[in-house]
DSSP file (Angstrom, degrees, kcal/mol; ACC not computed):
  #  RESIDUE AA STRUCTURE BP1 BP2  ACC     N-H-->O    O-->H-N    N-H-->O    O-->H-N    TCO  KAPPA ALPHA  PHI   PSI    X-CA   Y-CA   Z-CA
    1    1 A X              0   0    0      0, 0.0    83,-0.2     0, 0.0    82,-0.1   0.000 360.0 360.0 360.0 141.4  -86.7  -28.1 -105.0
    2    2 A X        -     0   0    0     81,-2.7     2,-0.4     1,-0.1    81,-0.1  -0.203 360.0-101.2 -65.5 156.0  -86.9  -27.9 -101.2
    3    3 A X        -     0   0    0     27,-0.1    57,-3.7     2,-0.0     2,-0.4  -0.692  39.8-161.7 -82.7 130.3  -87.6  -24.7  -99.3
    4    4 A X  E     -A   59   0A   0     -2,-0.4    27,-2.9    25,-0.4     2,-0.4  -0.940  11.3-177.4-116.5 131.5  -84.3  -23.2  -97.9
    5    5 A X  E     -Ab  58  31A   0     53,-2.5    53,-2.9    -2,-0.4     2,-0.4  -0.996   5.3-177.1-126.4 136.7  -84.1  -20.7  -95.1
    6    6 A X  E     -Ab  57  32A   0     25,-2.9    27,-2.9    -2,-0.4     2,-0.5  -0.988  18.6-147.5-136.9 126.0  -80.8  -19.3  -93.9
    7    7 A X  E     +Ab  56  33A   0     49,-2.7    49,-1.3    -2,-0.4    48,-0.8  -0.829  40.0 154.9 -89.2 129.9  -80.1  -16.8  -91.1
    8    8 A X  E     - b   0  34A   0     25,-2.4    27,-2.4    -2,-0.5    28,-0.7  -0.832  40.3-135.2-143.6 174.6  -77.1  -14.8  -92.0
    9    9 A X        -     0   0    0     -2,-0.2     3,-0.5    25,-0.2     6,-0.1  -0.915  33.2-115.3-129.0 165.6  -75.2  -11.5  -91.5
   10   10 A X  S    S+     0   0    0     -2,-0.3    -1,-0.1     1,-0.2     6,-0.0   0.872 109.3  36.9 -67.5 -38.7  -73.6   -9.5  -94.4
   11   11 A X  S    S+     0   0    0      4,-0.0     2,-0.5    -3,-0.0    -1,-0.2   0.391  81.0 119.6-101.5   4.0  -69.9   -9.9  -93.5
   12   12 A X     >  -     0   0    0     -3,-0.5     4,-2.0     1,-0.2     3,-0.2  -0.598  49.8-156.8 -76.6 120.0  -69.8  -13.5  -92.2
   13   13 A X  H  > S+     0   0    0     -2,-0.5     4,-2.1     1,-0.2    -1,-0.2   0.819  94.3  55.1 -65.6 -32.6  -67.4  -15.5  -94.3
   14   14 A X  H  > S+     0   0    0      2,-0.2     4,-2.3     1,-0.2    -1,-0.2   0.844 106.7  50.8 -72.6 -32.7  -69.2  -18.7  -93.3
   15   15 A X  H  > S+     0   0    0     -3,-0.2     4,-2.4     2,-0.2    -2,-0.2   0.909 110.3  49.6 -63.8 -44.5  -72.6  -17.3  -94.5
   16   16 A X  H  X S+     0   0    0     -4,-2.0     4,-2.0     1,-0.2    -2,-0.2   0.906 111.9  48.6 -62.8 -41.4  -71.0  -16.4  -97.8
   17   17 A X  H  X S+     0   0    0     -4,-2.1     4,-2.6     2,-0.2    -2,-0.2   0.909 111.6  49.2 -64.8 -42.0  -69.5  -19.9  -98.2
   18   18 A X  H  X S+     0   0    0     -4,-2.3     4,-2.4     1,-0.2    -2,-0.2   0.923 111.6  48.2 -66.6 -40.6  -72.8  -21.6  -97.3
   19   19 A X  H  X S+     0   0    0     -4,-2.4     4,-2.1     2,-0.2    -1,-0.2   0.860 111.4  51.5 -66.3 -35.2  -74.7  -19.4  -99.8
   20   20 A X  H  X S+     0   0    0     -4,-2.0     4,-2.2     2,-0.2    -2,-0.2   0.922 109.7  48.8 -67.4 -42.6  -72.1  -20.2 -102.5
   21   21 A X  H  X S+     0   0    0     -4,-2.6     4,-1.1     1,-0.2    -2,-0.2   0.926 111.1  50.1 -63.2 -42.6  -72.4  -23.9 -101.9
   22   22 A X  H  <>S+     0   0    0     -4,-2.4     5,-3.0     1,-0.2     3,-0.5   0.908 110.3  50.7 -56.9 -43.3  -76.2  -23.7 -102.1
   23   23 A X  H ><5S+     0   0    0     -4,-2.1     3,-1.4     1,-0.2    -1,-0.2   0.870 106.1  54.8 -62.4 -38.6  -75.8  -21.8 -105.3
   24   24 A X  H 3<5S+     0   0    0     -4,-2.2    -1,-0.2     1,-0.3    -2,-0.2   0.753 107.0  52.2 -67.9 -23.7  -73.4  -24.5 -106.7
   25   25 A X  T 3<5S-     0   0    0     -4,-1.1    -1,-0.3    -3,-0.5    -2,-0.2   0.252 128.9 -97.8 -98.0  11.1  -76.1  -27.1 -106.0
   26   26 A X  T < 5S+     0   0    0     -3,-1.4     2,-0.9     1,-0.2    -3,-0.2   0.507  80.9 133.8  93.0   7.1  -78.7  -25.1 -107.9
   27   27 A X      < +     0   0    0     -5,-3.0    -1,-0.2    -6,-0.2    -2,-0.2  -0.808   8.8 141.0 -95.3 104.6  -80.4  -23.2 -104.9
   28   28 A X        +     0   0    0     -2,-0.9     2,-0.7     1,-0.2    -1,-0.2   0.517  58.2  67.4-113.2 -15.5  -80.7  -19.6 -105.9
   29   29 A X        +     0   0    0     -3,-0.2   -25,-0.4     2,-0.0     2,-0.3  -0.899  67.3 135.6-114.8 100.6  -84.1  -18.9 -104.4
   30   30 A X        -     0   0    0     -2,-0.7     2,-0.8   -27,-0.1   -25,-0.2  -0.969  58.3-103.9-142.3 158.8  -84.0  -19.1 -100.6
   31   31 A X  E     -b    5   0A   0    -27,-2.9   -25,-2.9    -2,-0.3     2,-0.6  -0.760  36.2-165.2 -89.5 115.2  -85.3  -17.1  -97.7
   32   32 A X  E     -b    6   0A   0     -2,-0.8     2,-0.6   -27,-0.2   -25,-0.2  -0.877   3.7-164.8-105.4 123.8  -82.4  -15.1  -96.2
   33   33 A X  E     -b    7   0A   0    -27,-2.9   -25,-2.4    -2,-0.6     2,-0.8  -0.929   9.5-151.4-112.1 109.9  -83.0  -13.7  -92.8
   34   34 A X  E  >  -b    8   0A   0     -2,-0.6     4,-2.1   -27,-0.2     3,-0.5  -0.730  13.1-175.3 -86.3 105.1  -80.4  -11.0  -91.9
   35   35 A X  T  4 S+     0   0    0    -27,-2.4     7,-0.3    -2,-0.8   -26,-0.2   0.645  83.7  60.9 -76.0 -17.9  -79.9  -10.9  -88.2
   36   36 A X  T  4 S+     0   0    0    -28,-0.7     3,-0.3     1,-0.1    -1,-0.2   0.794 109.8  41.5 -78.3 -26.4  -77.6   -7.9  -88.5
   37   37 A X  T  4 S+     0   0    0     -3,-0.5     2,-0.5     1,-0.3    -2,-0.2   0.885 130.2  26.5 -80.7 -42.6  -80.4   -5.9  -90.1
   38   38 A X    ><  -     0   0    0     -4,-2.1     3,-2.2     1,-0.1     4,-0.4  -0.828  68.1-173.3-123.0  91.4  -83.1   -7.2  -87.7
   39   39 A X  T >> S+     0   0    0     -2,-0.5     3,-1.2    -3,-0.3     4,-0.7   0.734  80.5  69.3 -58.0 -24.3  -81.6   -8.2  -84.4
   40   40 A X  H 3> S+     0   0    0      1,-0.2     4,-1.3     2,-0.2     3,-0.3   0.756  89.5  65.0 -62.8 -23.5  -84.8   -9.6  -83.1
   41   41 A X  H <> S+     0   0    0     -3,-2.2     4,-2.7     1,-0.2    -1,-0.2   0.741  89.8  64.9 -73.3 -21.0  -84.4  -12.3  -85.7
   42   42 A X  H <> S+     0   0    0     -3,-1.2     4,-2.4    -4,-0.4    -1,-0.2   0.868 101.2  50.3 -66.6 -35.6  -81.3  -13.6  -83.8
   43   43 A X  H  X S+     0   0    0     -4,-0.7     4,-2.0    -3,-0.3    -2,-0.2   0.889 110.9  48.9 -63.3 -43.4  -83.6  -14.4  -80.9
   44   44 A X  H  X S+     0   0    0     -4,-1.3     4,-2.1     2,-0.2     5,-0.2   0.927 111.6  49.6 -63.0 -44.6  -85.9  -16.3  -83.3
   45   45 A X  H  X S+     0   0    0     -4,-2.7     4,-2.4     1,-0.2     6,-0.4   0.914 110.5  49.5 -58.7 -45.6  -82.9  -18.1  -84.8
   46   46 A X  H  X S+     0   0    0     -4,-2.4     4,-2.0     1,-0.2    -1,-0.2   0.872 111.0  50.2 -66.2 -34.7  -81.6  -19.1  -81.4
   47   47 A X  H  < S+     0   0    0     -4,-2.0    -1,-0.2     1,-0.2    -2,-0.2   0.872 117.4  38.4 -69.3 -36.6  -85.1  -20.4  -80.3
   48   48 A X  H  < S+     0   0    0     -4,-2.1    -2,-0.2    -5,-0.1    -1,-0.2   0.741 131.0  27.6 -89.8 -21.4  -85.6  -22.5  -83.5
   49   49 A X  H  < S-     0   0    0     -4,-2.4    -3,-0.2     2,-0.2    -2,-0.2   0.666  89.5-132.8-111.4 -20.8  -81.9  -23.8  -83.8
   50   50 A X  S  < S+     0   0    0     -4,-2.0     2,-0.3    -5,-0.4    -4,-0.2   0.628  73.7 106.6  74.6  13.0  -80.6  -23.7  -80.2
   51   51 A X        -     0   0    0     -6,-0.4    -1,-0.3     1,-0.1    -2,-0.2  -0.901  58.4-156.2-127.2 155.2  -77.5  -21.9  -81.6
   52   52 A X        +     0   0    0     -2,-0.3     2,-0.2    -3,-0.1    -6,-0.1   0.571  67.5  81.3-101.2 -16.9  -76.1  -18.4  -81.5
   53   53 A X  S    S-     0   0    0      2,-0.1     2,-0.3    -7,-0.1    -2,-0.1  -0.530  75.4 -89.6-100.3 159.8  -73.9  -18.2  -84.5
   54   54 A X  S    S+     0   0    0     -2,-0.2   -40,-0.2     2,-0.0   -46,-0.2  -0.794  89.2  48.8-110.1 154.3  -74.6  -17.6  -88.2
   55   55 A X        +     0   0    0    -48,-0.8     2,-0.4    -2,-0.3    12,-0.2   0.618  59.3 176.2 -77.6 159.1  -75.3  -19.1  -90.6
   56   56 A X  E     -A    7   0A   0    -49,-1.3   -49,-2.7    10,-0.1     2,-0.4  -0.995  16.6-158.1-125.4 123.7  -78.1  -21.4  -89.4
   57   57 A X  E     -AC   6  65A   0      8,-2.8     7,-2.9    -2,-0.4     8,-1.2  -0.856  13.0-174.2-116.1 132.5  -79.5  -23.3  -92.3
   58   58 A X  E     -AC   5  63A   0    -53,-2.9   -53,-2.5    -2,-0.4     2,-0.5  -0.985   5.6-167.4-125.0 131.0  -83.0  -25.0  -92.6
   59   59 A X  E >  S-AC   4  62A   0      3,-2.7     3,-2.0    -2,-0.4   -55,-0.2  -0.971  82.1 -19.5-120.4 117.3  -84.1  -27.2  -95.5
   60   60 A X  T 3  S-     0   0    0    -57,-3.7    -1,-0.2    -2,-0.5   -56,-0.1   0.925 128.0 -52.3  46.6  50.4  -87.8  -27.9  -95.5
   61   61 A X  T 3  S+     0   0    0    -58,-0.3     2,-0.5     1,-0.2    -1,-0.3   0.406 112.0 124.2  71.5  -0.6  -88.0  -26.9  -91.9
   62   62 A X  E <   -C   59   0A   0     -3,-2.0    -3,-2.7     1,-0.0     2,-0.6  -0.795  64.1-127.7 -93.5 126.1  -85.2  -29.4  -90.9
   63   63 A X  E     +C   58   0A   0     -2,-0.5    -5,-0.2    -5,-0.2    -1,-0.0  -0.614  30.2 175.5 -77.1 118.8  -82.4  -27.8  -89.2
   64   64 A X  E     -     0   0A   0     -7,-2.9     2,-0.4    -2,-0.6    -1,-0.2   0.807  35.8-133.6 -90.5 -32.2  -79.2  -28.6  -90.9
   65   65 A X  E     -C   57   0A   0     -8,-1.2    -8,-2.8     4,-0.1    -1,-0.3  -0.884  40.8 -28.6 116.0-146.4  -76.9  -26.4  -88.8
   66   66 A X  S  > S-     0   0    0     -2,-0.4     4,-2.2   -10,-0.2     5,-0.1  -0.071  76.6 -73.8 -95.0-164.2  -74.1  -24.1  -89.8
   67   67 A X  H  > S+     0   0    0    -12,-0.2     4,-2.7     1,-0.2     5,-0.2   0.912 129.5  50.1 -63.6 -43.5  -71.8  -23.9  -92.7
   68   68 A X  H  > S+     0   0    0      1,-0.2     4,-2.5     2,-0.2    -1,-0.2   0.894 110.7  50.7 -64.2 -39.3  -69.6  -26.8  -91.6
   69   69 A X  H  > S+     0   0    0      2,-0.2     4,-2.4     1,-0.2    -1,-0.2   0.890 111.0  48.7 -63.4 -41.5  -72.6  -28.9  -91.1
   70   70 A X  H  X S+     0   0    0     -4,-2.2     4,-2.1     2,-0.2    -2,-0.2   0.903 111.9  48.5 -58.1 -47.8  -73.8  -28.0  -94.6
   71   71 A X  H  X S+     0   0    0     -4,-2.7     4,-2.6     2,-0.2     5,-0.2   0.916 112.1  50.3 -64.8 -44.2  -70.4  -28.8  -96.2
   72   72 A X  H  X S+     0   0    0     -4,-2.5     4,-2.0     1,-0.2    -2,-0.2   0.915 108.8  50.6 -61.3 -44.2  -70.3  -32.1  -94.3
   73   73 A X  H  <>S+     0   0    0     -4,-2.4     5,-2.6     1,-0.2     6,-0.8   0.900 111.8  48.5 -58.9 -40.7  -73.8  -33.1  -95.5
   74   74 A X  H ><5S+     0   0    0     -4,-2.1     3,-1.1     4,-0.2    -2,-0.2   0.903 108.7  52.3 -69.8 -37.2  -72.8  -32.3  -99.0
   75   75 A X  H 3<5S+     0   0    0     -4,-2.6    -1,-0.2     1,-0.3    -2,-0.2   0.865 107.5  53.3 -64.8 -33.8  -69.5  -34.3  -98.8
   76   76 A X  T 3<5S-     0   0    0     -4,-2.0    -1,-0.3    -5,-0.2    -2,-0.2   0.579 119.2-114.2 -77.6  -6.1  -71.5  -37.3  -97.5
   77   77 A X  T < 5S+     0   0    0     -3,-1.1     4,-0.5    -4,-0.4    -3,-0.2   0.664  87.0 112.7  85.3  14.9  -73.8  -37.0 -100.6
   78   78 A X     >< +     0   0    0     -5,-2.6     4,-1.5    -6,-0.2    -4,-0.2   0.642  56.7  70.2 -95.6 -15.5  -76.9  -36.0  -98.5
   79   79 A X  H  > S+     0   0    0     -6,-0.8     4,-2.7     2,-0.2     5,-0.2   0.952  97.3  46.6 -71.5 -48.5  -77.4  -32.4  -99.6
   80   80 A X  H  > S+     0   0    0      1,-0.2     4,-2.6     2,-0.2     5,-0.2   0.921 113.2  48.1 -63.0 -44.2  -78.6  -32.9 -103.2
   81   81 A X  H  > S+     0   0    0     -4,-0.5     4,-1.5     2,-0.2    -1,-0.2   0.896 113.5  49.8 -61.1 -39.5  -81.1  -35.7 -102.4
   82   82 A X  H  < S+     0   0    0     -4,-1.5     4,-0.5     2,-0.2    -2,-0.2   0.917 112.1  47.3 -66.6 -41.3  -82.5  -33.5  -99.5
   83   83 A X  H >< S+     0   0    0     -4,-2.7   -81,-2.7     1,-0.2     3,-0.8   0.904 114.6  46.1 -63.1 -41.0  -82.8  -30.5 -101.8
   84   84 A X  H >< S+     0   0    0     -4,-2.6     3,-1.8     1,-0.2    -1,-0.2   0.691  95.1  76.7 -78.2 -16.6  -84.5  -32.6 -104.5
   85   85 A X  T 3< S+     0   0    0     -4,-1.5    -1,-0.2     1,-0.3    -2,-0.2   0.774  92.0  54.8 -63.7 -21.4  -86.8  -34.2 -101.9
   86   86 A X  T <         0   0    0     -3,-0.8    -1,-0.3    -4,-0.5    -2,-0.2   0.416 360.0 360.0 -90.8   3.1  -88.9  -31.0 -101.9
   87   87 A X    <         0   0    0     -3,-1.8    -1,-0.2   -85,-0.0    -2,-0.1   0.477 360.0 360.0 -73.5 360.0  -89.4  -31.1 -105.6
């Protein structure tokens, strides 16, 4: 399984939705970086993603984008192969 990293906050509904989708695709072990707990991580997130909003999702160091991007990737059939490519 590919390595997944996701920048989140606790109350963001898009973060929750993205994590739920990942769980539905068998991803339960991922690195979650809470920018609400450690605000300095938001700066890191912005530097690596070019975006200010959460979630920001990375699969094997490839920036996927936010929740809508993840859902779109899944709808196009690209998420599962990307997750399995790291296997």
